N, C-alpha and C positions, 0 to 999 in steps of 0.2 A: 403250733400244729403238731399233733402226735404223729410219730412215725408209723407206717403200716407194718403188719407182721412180716417177718422175713420168709419169703417163699423159697422153694428149692432152687429156682433160677438165680435168685439173689445170693443164695449160699454159694453157688458155683462161681458167680462173679466175684464174691468175696475172696475165695481161695485163689482165683486167677490174679486178683489185685495184690494179694500178698506177695506172690512171686514176681510181680512186676515192680514191687517196691512202691506202690501207690498208697502212701500213708494217709492221704486225705480220704480216699474211698474206704480204706480199712478202718480208720479211726471213727468214721461216721456211724458205724454200727457196733462198735465196742463200748461196753459199759465202763464207767470210771473205775470200777472195782474188778476189771477183767483180769483173769489169770490164765496163763498157758502152762499146762502140766506136760513136761517132757516125759518120755518113756523112762520108767525106772530101769536102772542098769547096775551091774556089779562092777565096781572099780575102786579108785582111790578118792574120788570126790574132789578132784582138782582140775583146773584148766591151766594149760601151760603155753608158753610162746618160745619157740626155738631161736636162740641167739648165740652166736659165737661158740658153738659146740656144746651147749647145755640147754636144757628145758627150764625156763624160769617160770615158777608158779605165779599166775596172775590172779587167781581167785580160788576160794574154798567154797564148795557147795554147801556143806553143813559142818559148822565148827564143832558141834557136839559129837559128831561121828569121827571126824578127822582131827586128831590132836597132835599127831607127830610131824605134820608138814605145815608150813606157813607161807604166806605170800612173800615173794622175793627169794625164796630158796632156789638154788640152782642145782638141778639134777644132772649129774654127769654119767652115772652108770645105773642101769636098772636090770635087776636079776642077772648080773654077771656080764651084761653087754653094754658097751659104750653107746650112748643115745645118739640119734641122728634126726634129721628133719622130718622123717616119716612118722614120728610120734612114739609114744611109749607102748610097747606091745604087752597089753594087760590080758592075762588069761588065768582063769582059776575060779574056784568056788568061794562063797562067802566065808570069811575067816582065814583063808589061805594067806600066809605071810609073804610079803614082797620085799626083796632086798634092794636097798637104795643107797647109793653113795652121792652125797650132796655137799654143798657149801652154803653157809648162811650169809646173808647180806653183810658186807664189810669184813668178812672173815674168809681167808683163803685155806683154812684147815678143813680137810675132808672129814666128814662125819659118816659113819656107817650105821644105818638104822634098818629096822624091820617093822613094817606096818601092815595090818590085815586089810583084805578086801572087804567091802561092805556094800549094802544096797543103798543107792542114792537116787533121789528124784529132784531134778532142778525145776523151779517154777519161775516164770517171768510175769511181771506186772505189765500194764498197758504201755508205759513209756519205753521200757526195755524191749518189749515185743516189737514196737514200731521201729525202734533203732535197729533191731536185728534184721527186719525184713528189708530195710534199705541196704544194709551191709551185704546181705545175701544176694540181692538183685544185682549189685555192682560186680559180682564175681562172674556172672554168666553172660556169654555173648548171645545165646539163644536158648530157648527152652520150649517144652510142650507138655501140656497136662491132658490126660485122658481120664474121664470119670467112668469108673467101672460100676459103681452102685451108690445110690444115695436115697435114704428114706428118713421120714420124720414121724415122730410120735409125741404129741403134746409139745413140750418145750425142749425136746432133744432131737438132734439130727445126726445121723451116722453117715459119714462119707468115706468111700473107698476110691482112691485115685492113684494113677501111675504118673510119675514125673520123670522126664528125661531132659538133659541139657548138655551143652558144650561150652567150654570156656573161650574158644576161638573158632573162627570160621574154618570149617573142614577139620576141626579138632576131634579128639575122641569123645564119645557120648557116654555120659554117666546116668545111672538110673536109680530110682527107689520107688517102692510101693508103700502107700500110707493109708492107714485107717485112723480117722479122728472122730471123737464124740464131741459134738458142739452143743453146749447147753445155753439156752436163751433165758431171758428174764420172764417174769409172769405175763407181761404184755406181748412177749415173743417178738419184740422189735429191736432188741439189742443182744449181743453175745456177751455172756458173763464168764464163760469158761470153755476152754478147749483141752481135751485130754488126748494126747497123741499115743497111738498104739503101734507105731512103726519103729523099727530098730535103726538107730543112727549108725550102728556098727556096720550094717550091711552096705551103707553108703560110703562110709569112710574107708572100708576095706578096699574099695575100688582104686584108691589113690596109692596103695602100697606097691 
């Protein structure tokens, strides 16, 4: 039995299900070739995890752009400051050099490198997207979504919504505003791509 076209109400349910971590509901309307496009950003193109006084590089967004850093490198100092659990403070224009002191896996020798900022865009496939919404939902004690605007034209829907949530009962409230372009397949019954237009930096800055 063919799925019916996705209506505005169903799109709102889809977004709510994402933040609830309801992978069954979300997966039911994602195409097998689904792609989530994160907002392009200027940075180093790495993801890190803070352990024992250093940021360990856990992934590289684009190997062709980032050739100076590698998975497993431990960053100890960044632009003259010792790193801490709040993250790397990255500011500057494309091409601006960043000074890093690091150690390589299995080597205690400190290396001094300079690497430029570049424009990166991270994309997720279906499986990675579903895993990420589970991890995200487990962080929050409570949340609320308010839809500001939503409109559709042919196989595209543009959604503007505000999200706010807290990690603990009576804890501080965090906010972000999102605009997403959701592209459907030709039958308009499955989501093929979501392009995010909100800035992750505005959200992460609340934790500093």
